[in-house]
N, C-alpha and C positions, 0 to 999 in steps of 0.2 A: 584711246584710253586705257587698254591693254596693257599698252608697250611701257606706261608712264605709269603702272599698276594701281589706277584708279579703278580697282575691282566692283568696287558697288556701280560706279556708273555705269560702267562698262556690262556688268551682270544685267541691268535695267535695258540695253541698248538690246544687248543678242538677245535676250529673253521677248521682248516686244515684237521681234524680228521675224524671230521664231515660228512665233501665232501668225505668222502673216505668210508661214509654211516657206520663208526662203534655207534653204538646203545646208548652205554656208555657216547662218547663222544657228540652225541645229547643231551642228561641230561645235560651235563654240560653247552652245548651253551643256551640252554633253559635257567637253570638257571642264566648266567651271563647277559641273556636279559631281567628275568623278576629281579633282582638285582641290573640292571645299574652296575655291577661290570668294563665293556668294554666303559663305557660311558653312553649313556639316554638308559633308560629304554623300552623295546618292546614288552609287554603283548600277545598281538598278533604273532609276529614272535615267541617268548616263549612256549606261548600254541603248537605251531606245532613241535617244540623240543620236547618237551615234552611227547605231542601225539604220537611220532613218536619212539622216546624210551619207551615208554611203549607198544606199538604193538609189534616192532621189538625182543625185548629183555625181556619181562615178570616183566620191570624192574617196582619194586613195590613202589619207590622214584617218579622214574617219571609218576608212576599212581598216585600217591596221589599231586602231584603240579598239572597235569592237572586235576585233579577234582576240585581241588580249583580254579585253572580258570576257570573250565567252573562254576564256585557256582559264581562267581562273576560276569560271564556275566549274570548269572541268573537274580542275582538280579539289574542288569541295565535294563533288558529286559522288552519291553511294550508289547510284541504282543505275545499270548496265543498260537499260534502254535506254535512260536520259543522260547516260554516257554517248550512249551510238550517236542520239539525235542530236547532241552538242559536238559530235565531232563531224557529223553531214554538215551542220550550219559553220564550221569553220574551216572544213576545207571547201565550203563553196565560197567564202571567203578570200580563202586564197587563192581560189580560181578568179574570181574576181580581178583581183589585186597582181596576179602575176600578168594579167591580159590589161592591165593599167599604164600607159607610160608615165606616167608621174609617182608611180609605187614607189615607195621609199626601199633602197639597198637592204638594209636589215631587212625587210619584208620578205623582201625574193632569197637571201642568204635561208631564213627560214624552212621556204618551202619547197626550194632545191635539199636541203635537210631532211625534209616530210618524205620527200618521194625517193630518192637516193637510199634511205636507213630504213624506209616503211612504218616513219611515224603516226602518232594518233592511231594506232591497226592501219593502214594504209598499206596496199599491197605495192610490194617493193618495186618502182617502176624506176632504173638507169635508165631507162633512154629520156622519160620525162624529165628526169631529174637532172641532166645533164644539158639537156634541152632549157630548163629553168636556168641553168649556170652558165650559158651560151648568151642568154637573154640579160642576164647580170653583168658578165665580163664586155658586152657590149654595151650597156648604158654606164656602164663603171667608165668605160672607154670615152664616149662620147661626152660624159660628163669635167675628165682632165684633160683631154688631148681637142677640144673644139675651142 
């Protein structure tokens, strides 16, 4: 239904299955709320569903979407304590993502950038950054040459 752009029908299906605690459909509910496929966008509730899918199923795409929404929140936050908490949460999910064999290549590039250049006020860690890069190159090689 989603591929056919029958968003209303897909939304009903995803919503019902998410209520039954299916983590994959929780991702899709978050996706629909994030992009407004069912009506209004709701980034706060979307973030909640992405987090649940990321936690319950180690779902790499949910981890990525959740981190992106946290980064949006970080850019808007003015309180330094709240910013620190957001950075910790972002890094936690980056850590989950880097150990997830299904993580998107873009996410691996971002993780590499964080450690090499000390982004998000993380202590610069070149060794860790290059370990991320090595993983990225290995995964990319596997995708193209197998």
